[in-house]
N, C-alpha and C positions, 0 to 999 in steps of 0.2 A: 504493499499500499504506500509506504513512504517512498519506494522506488519510482512509483507511477507519479507522485506528487512532485518528485524532483525533476522527473522528465519534462513533465507539463511546465514546471517553472522556467526550466532551460529553454523549452520551445518559446515561450512567451518572451524571454530576454533576447532571444535570437531574432524574433519578429520585431522587437523594438529596436535592436541594433540595425537591422536591414532598413527600417523607416528612417531612422536618423542618417544613415549613408545616403538614402534617396534624397531626403531633404537637403542634405549638404550638397549633393551633386547638382540639384535644381538651383540652389542658391549660387554656386559656382559658375553654373551655365549662364544665369540671368547676368551675373557680373561680368562674364566674359563678353556676353552679347552687348551689355551696356557700354563697355569700354571699346571693345572691337569693333562695334557697329559705329562708332562715332558719336553715339548719343551723349556720352560724358561731355564732350566738347560743346554740342548744341545746348544742353541744359545749362552749362557753365555760363555760356553766352547770354542765355535768357535771364539768368540771375543776375548777372552784371548789369544787363540792360535795365531790369527792374530795380535794382538798387540805385542806378543812375537817375532814372525818372522820378523816383520819390525823393532822392537826396535834393533834386533840382526844384522840387515843388515848394510852394508856400500857400498859405491860406487863399491868396489871390488867384491861385491856379484854378481853384474851383469856383471862382466867380467870373472866369474869362469868357466872353462871347463877343460875336459881331453880328449885327443885325444885317438881313438881307432885304433887298428892295426890289419890287418888279415895277415895270413902266409899261403903259400902253403904247401904241404905235405913234401916238402924238408927243410922246415924252412926259406925259403925266404919270404921276404915282398911281400905281394900281393896286399894290400890296406891300404893307411893311411887315415883313416876315419876323416879328419880335418873338424871341423865346422867352424874354423877361426875366433872365437870370439876375441881371443886376438890379434893375427896378423893382423886383419882387423878391429879392434875396433876403431870407430870414435868418437871424442868429438862433442858436440852439434854444435859448429862452423864449424866442418868439414864436418857435413851432408848437403848436398845440400838442397836449400830452395825448389826446385821443388819436391823432396822427401817428405819433411815435410808437404808441402800444400796438397799433393796428399793423404797423409795417413790421415790427418784431415779431408779433403773434403769427403772421403768414409767412413771412420771408426768412426770419432767422430768430428761432426761440433761444438760441444759445449766444446771442449778440455779446452779452455782457460777460460771458464765461469764456469764449474761445479767443484765440490769439490772431484771428483774421481767417482762419480756415477751419471748418468741421470735417476732420479727416474720416470720422465714422460715416458723415453723409455722403462723402465722395466714395467711401467703400461700397455703400449701398447702391449708388447710382452706377459704379463700374459693374457690380454684380448684376444689375437689373439690365444693363447695356449687353452684357455676355449672354444673359438669357433671352433677351428680346431682340438682339442684333441691331438695336438702335437705341439712341439716348431717349429714355422715357421718364427719368426722374431728373429733377434739379438738385443741384448739390452746392450752389453758391451761396456764400454768406452775402450779409449787406456789404461788408468790406470788399469782397471780390467783385460784387456787382459795381461798386464805385470804382475799383480798379479799371474793369473793362470800359465803363461808361466814360471815364475822364481821360485815361492813358492809352487804352487798347482799341479793340473793334469787336464786332460780334461774330467773328469767323469761328466756325466749329472745327477748330483744328487742336491737336494735342499740344502744339507748340504755343498756341495763344492760351490754352488752359494752364499750362506749366507757368508761363509768366504772369498770368493772372494771379495765381497762388503766390508767387514770390513778391508780387507788387502789394499783395494784401497784407502779408507778413510785414513788410517794410513800412506799410502805412500805419499798422498797429504800433510799430515800434516808435514812428515819429510823432503821430497824433493821438490823442486820447479818444475814448469812446464817444464822448459828447460830440466832439469835433467831427468825427466820422459820421455820425448820426446826421449832423447838420449838412456836411458836404453832400451826404446821400440824397437827403430830401430836398435839397436845393438843385439837384442835378439829373434826377431821374427824368425820364420822358413819359409825359401822360397823353400823348397823341395830340393830333390837330395842332401842332406847333407848340404846345405848352411843356416847358421844363420847369420843374420845381413845384412844390405843393401850393405856393401861394398863387403862381400863375395858373395852375389848374383849378383852384377854387374860383378865382376871379373869372376864368374862361368858362367854366361850366355852371357856376352858380351866381355869378356877379356879386360876390361878397368875399370878404377876407376869410383867410383860414381859421382865425380866431372864433369865427361864428359857426363853423362847421359842426353839426350833430355827430354822435357815434356812427350813425347810418352813412351819412354823406363823408366822412372821413374814410370809412370802410370802402364805400363806393369809389372813392378816387384811388385809394391804395390799391385797389383792384387792377387798375389799368396798366401799370408799368410792366407787369409780368409778360404780357404780350400786347402791346399797345394797338396793333391792328384788330386782333380778335376781340379785346375788350374795349374798343373804341366805342364810348357811350353815343356818339352821334351816329354811328353807323349800326352798332350792334349793342344796343342797350340792354336787351334780355341777357346776353352773355356778361355784361358788367354787373348786372344784378344778382346773377347766379353766383359769381365770384364774391360779390359783397357778402351775401348770405354765408358762404363758406368762411369768410374772414370773421364775421360776427361770431359764428358758432365756435371757431378757434379761439376768439378772445374770451368768450364765455367759459370754455373748457380749460382755459389757462387761468381763470380766475381773475382776469384783470377787468371785467365787467360782471354786473350782477345778473340775475335771472331777468328781474324786471327790465333792466337796461336792455338786456339782449331781445327780449320779446318786443319791446317799444321799438328797438331799432330795426328789427325785421319788417315790422309792420309798416315803417314809414314810407310813404309814396315818394320816389325821387322824381322831381321835375327839373329839367335843365332849364336854367334862365341864363342864356348866354348874351353877351353885349350885342346890342341892336346892330352893330355895324357888321357883323358876322352873319346875320341872317340871310339864308339863301344866296349867298355870294358865289354863284355858279362860275363866274370867271376865276376867282381865287382857286376853287377846288379842281378845275381843269388845268390851270397854270401849274399848280403843285404836282400834279400828276405828269405833265409833260416834262418840267424842269427836273423832277426827280428822276425820270427815265433818262434824261440827258446826262445827269451826274453818273448814273449807272454806267451809260456808254463811256464816260471819262474814266470810270474806275476799271473799264475793262470787260464789263459784262457783255456776254454775247446772247442777243436776242434770237429766239426761234420762233418760227410760225408753224411748222408742220414737225410731226414726230412719228416715228416707226412703230411705237408701242405705246400702251397706257402707262407702263412703268417708266419709259423715258419721259413721258409727260409729266408724270408725278414727280419724279427727281428734279426736272426742270422747274417746275412749280416751287418746289422747296427752296432752290437756290435763288429763284427769283424773289421769293418772299423776303429772304434774309437780306439780299442786296437792296431790295425797295426800302425796308425799314431803316438800313443802316444810312443810305442815301438821302432819305426823306428827312431824317435828322440833321444831316449835314446841311440841307437846304435852309434850315432855320437858325444855323449857328456859323455858317461859313462866310458871312459877310458878302454874298454874292449879289450882283446887279443882274436882274433877269430883264431883257429886253424882248417884248411880245409883239404879236402881230394884231392884238386885239384892239379894236377902236371903240372906245367906251361910248361914243356918239351913236354908233351902229349898234352896239349891245344894248343900250338903253332903249332905242327904238324898237328892237325885236322884242324885248321884255315888255314894253308899253303896249304893242299890239297884241301879244299873247294875252296879257292881263285883260285888256279891253274885250277881245272877242271870246274870252272864257268867262267874263264876268256874269253871263246869264246864269251860272251854276254856282251856288254857294255852299253845296253839300259838304260837310266835312267828315273825316274818320274819326276813329276813338282818341286819336293824338290832337285832333283840332286842325288837321291839315285838310286843305281843299282835296276832295276825293277825286273829282275829274281834274286831269292833269294835261299839260302839254309841254313839249319841249322842241327846241329849234336850233340848227347849226347853220352858219353861213361860213363858206369858205371862198377864199379869194383865188378865182381861177388862174390869175397871173402867177401866183407863187405857190399855191397848194397849201397855203397856211389858213388857220382858223381866224375869222375877222370877228365873229361873235358866237357865243354859245350860251344858251338859255335852258337851264335844266328843270324849270317849273314856274309855276305861277307865283308872283310876290306875294309874300305873306309873312307878317311878324309873329312867327312861331319859333321860339328858341329851340335849339338842338336838331332841327330837322333841315338838313342840307344836301339831301340826296340829289345828285345831279343826273337826271334821267337822261340828259343828252348824250352822255358817254357811259353811264353805269347801268343803264336799263336795257334790256333786250326784249324786243316784243315782236310778234308776228307782223311781217311787212305786207301782207296781202299782195295785190298785184303790182305793187311798186318794185318788187323784186323781178319782175318779168324781163325788163331790159339787160339786167345783169346777168342773169342765168340761162335765158331763153332765147330772146331776140337777137342780142348783139353776137352771141355764139352762133345762132342760126345764120346771120348774115355773113359771118366767116365761113360758113359751110354750104354755100351755094344758093342760099335764099336771096332774094330781092325784095324791095317794096311791092312789087307787082306780082310776085309769086301767088297762085291761087292756093287757098287753102280752105278746108272744110270746116265750117261751124255746125256741129251736129252733136246730138247726144251720145255719150260715151258710157257704156255699161260699166258701172261702178266707179265711174269718173265724176267730175264736177258739174255743177250747173252754171249756167250765166245768171248775172244778178237780176236781169229783166226776166228771166225765165224763158227767153226766146232764142231761137237759133236761125242764123241768117243764110245757111247753106253755103255756097261758093263765094268767097269774097277775097279781097287781096290781102296780103300781110300787112299792108299799111292800115286797112281798115280794122282787121283783127287787133291791132295794137291801140288804135285810136278808141275803139269801142270797148277794149279790154275783154275780148272773149276768152273765157277760162278755157273751154274745150279745146281751142287752137293751141294755146300755150302748153297745155298738158300733152297733147299729141306730139308736137314738136319737141318737147323736152324728152319725151320717151325715145324718139327717134335720136336724138343727140346722145342720149343715156343721161340719167341723173349724175353719174359720177362724173361725166365731162362737164355739165352745166355747173355743178357745184365747185369744181375745180378752179373756177374763175374767182369764186369767193376765197377759196383757200389761199390762191396766190395773192391776193390783196390783203390777206391777214384778217379777214373776219373771224373774231375770237370764238364764237360759240357754235361754229358749224362743225358737226360731227358725222361719222359714217351713218348714223341712225337717219339723217337727213337725205339719204341716197334713195328717195323713193319719189314717184311722180308728183305727189302733193307738194312738194317743195317748188314745183313750177308756178304755183299760185299763192305761195308764201306759207305753206304748211311745214314749218321748221319746228324742230324739237326745242330750242331755246330762243331763237329769234335773233334779231339785229338791233343794233343801236342807231339813233338818229345820226350820230357821228359817222358810223360806217356807211350809212346810205348816202350822206352827203359826199363821202370819199368815193364811193363807187360812181355815182353819176358825174362828179367832177372828173373821174377818169374817163368816162365817155366823151366829155367835152374836150378834154386835152388829148384828142386823137388816140384814145386808148392807152395812155400812159399814166400810171398811177403815181402819186406821190403821197407819202404817209402823213396824214395830217398832224400838225402840231401848232401850238401858239407861241412857241419859243423861237426866237430869231438868233439870239446870241446871249451868252453868259459870260460877265467878266468879274474881276474881283473888285474890291472896294476903290483900288488905285486905277481902275480902267483897263487893266490888261486882259484881253480876250482869252478865256479858257476854252470856251466852247462856240463854235460857229455852226448853225443849222445848214446842212448841205441837203437840199431837196433832190435827192437822186431819183429818177425816174425808172420804173419798172414796166415793161411793156406787157399789159393785161389782153387788149384786143388789137387786131389789126386795124390801121388808120381808116381804110375805106369802110369798114364794118362800123367803127365808131362814128364816123361823119354821117353814114346813111341812117345810123340809129336816131341820131340828132335830128335829122330831116323828118323823120317819121314821127319822133316825139313832138315836133313843132305842131302836128297835126291833133294832138290831144287837146291843146289849148285852143284850136280853131273849129275843129270837127268833132272832137271826141268827148270823153267824160269830163274835161274840164272847159268845155266850150264856153266862151264868153269871158274867160278870165286871162286872156293874153294880156302881156303889158302894153301900155301905149307907147308906141314909138320905138319899140325895143324888141329885136328877134329874141324868142324865148322858147324853151321846150321843157317838157315834164311828164309825170305820170302820177296817176292818182293809185291809191291802195286802200282797201277796206277788208278787214278779216270777218270771219264768221259771226253772225249774230251782232254785227256792229260793234264789235268790242275795242277795235282799234282803227283809227283813221290816219292815213298818211298822204302827203303831197311831196314829191321831191322834184325840183325843177331848177333850170339854170339858163344864164345867158352866156355871152362870152366873158363877161366880167365876174360873176359870182354863181355859186351854186348854194341853194338853201334846201334843207330838208325840214319838215314839220311833222311831228307826231301828236295824236290826241288820243286820250283814253283814260281809263281808271287805273290806279295802282293796282288795285285788286280787280281784275278784268271782269267785267259785266258789260251787258248790253247798253249802248248809248243811243236812245231812240233818235232817229234821224241822221246818225252819224254815218258819213261816208268820206272817202278822200276828197270827194268834190265839194264837201260842205265846209266845216270849220278849217280843217287843215289848209284847204285850198284858199279860204279866205284870209288866213293869216299869212300864207305865203304870198299872195297877190299884194296885199296892202304893204307889207315889208319891203318886197322887191320893187314895188312901184315907187316907194319913198327913197329907197337906196339908190336907184338909177336916175333920180331927179337930176336934169342938167347934163346927163351923160350923152354923147352922140352915139347913135345906133350902131352896133356892130353886127353885120350879118355872119351866121355860121359858115364855116369854111366848106367849100364843095368838095364832093368826092374826086379823087384824081383819076380814078378809071383804071388803075393798076391791078388788074385781077390777080389776086394772090392765090397760090395754090393751097387748098385746104388740106389739112391731115385728118379731118373728120368726115363724117358721113351722113349728111342730112339731105334734103332735097336738093335740086339742081335749079338754076335760073328758069322762072316760068314754069316750073314743074308743079303740077297739082299734087297736094299730099292727101292721103286717104287713111290717115292714122285712125284706127278705131280704139286706141288705148290699150295696146297689147300689153303693157305691164300694168296689171291693176292692183299693185302693192297697196296695202292700207296705209293710211296717213299715221306718222308717229303721234304718240301720245303727247299732249301739251306739256310744257314745263314752264318754270317761272319766267316772267318777262321783266321783272325788276328784282332787287334783292329782298323785297318784301311779299311779291304777289306772284301767284301761279299764272302761266302763260294760257291764253285762250286756245280752244280747239281750232283745228285746221280750218282753213278758208274753204268754203264748199258752195260757193256762189256769190262771193263779193267781187267787186270790181278789181 
């Protein structure tokens, strides 16, 4: 018996020794890899850089910023992009206690106990990353967040993370906890250009941070974790969910009582933003364009097409990181942004939209006008945006959705020139080609319920015959028709749209007014696309040019096809669905569009000078009695364009050259009658959301 016990004891000792030898070998291997792979030198360099950055810093380092300014095309100030670090900087004692405890409770419970880094949290995050294959948990202390916000960047690399740790440790050596908390709460980003807790309080609630309730303090502290996701202007529901999480954490930590917790959770949060920021559609679009230009300056490579969903998802992640980083730079870099926006034209478009929409005063649960309109005007000489209106004027704080470029809606028949008729003109059709307007089994109806039989292609466009567009689109193939939108970079077009219903505007997600203006301006510009933007150049505060917009042209349509399409679209305003609304003494062309059940109305039209698109509809799509592309959208377009062209000499559209170019496609031939019976009867895609708040209407099944 004793012999067996000794044998078992020796076996256990041997297993223990083997385990120790294995662990020693692992450690030795790691050490060899660390030094042999050059990581020791890299990490030493990061440590030295971190020590230098902190050593050179002073308290003024955390107050440093430079305001950026934007100008309109006439040189008037368009926007002062103040981040308010200096004017709203608070000392530690001026920062409310409820803000401090909210930040500590959700971001760094061990703030007053660690030396800059929570190594246990890092270990948990690394282990989670090993299990999940990607970073799922945060592990940065408040000091680390301060380190990367002030000294480093948001890159997700091991080098940045290592240097962040070193900087955090050095900060804790040089500054006390109260100073670090002060620096942190004055430097973190609260979205929409607000840096620091006081700027956020003034920007979202129009009051000083000393007057914030527990609920409001937690609401604001929710934002910096992911400023885009928790942006209360665009995604207030997300902000409120995180606010509740923070309040629960504060209650669990014992820093607020149960009664305080219950009262704070119940409090209704109402954004009360400064009046000058209400519905400022020019600014939101300018921020978008300028941020993307800074991304280009930073080396980001934009893509429009992807080989797989995974490639698209990876691109979107990189895009989001780059966009957030450069959007912050926009408000702190001291840039001078020179734009193509003409505020006189902008104000006129806004005024006309407001006046034409004044008949409807219905509001939604947020007090915002339910029936909306958006418009975009592009200068055809430069391809740049001259005016952009994202909705009706209204003094409602916190609602600045710019429908002109952020909402995607079904285009109805206004899409036909882009994906059906101009492509058809490239592939053998002419304005005189005979086509058949007749019922198609499983296909669309015409808006008037009538069928005209044999008609010319020109008449089919002017009268917006759905059956003809459907048949031609089938012959071209949906894939080919939609390829033109892909090439122009329409953002929401997917493989789900490759069905016949797309020919009359039945898209999964839809298009934006900005995209439609771009598409029609491409036709006007001999088929050559210029990516729309409102930024002409960016300089530093000393006037040195940092970025100059180069409007490079991409050939989308053949020249003669584009010019012929323009000639046909002239007839829409003289003989077709927009008859009687041609501009006085100015050649013009355009197309109406109305979706199923009158949920969306469009008119997109142009002259040699300008292209303007107008959309009308509900944010939450529903029928608008009497709405069509030939009513309110056309009225807005006509009045705006008539005013815009006052005093300008008429410019006729350019004639076709007659250089018959060889087609690579296969539609009908010149003067050939088509007898398409709708061979591809694929069903229309289910509707999706047309704005970031509302679902998209069903497909067009008989609108113009």
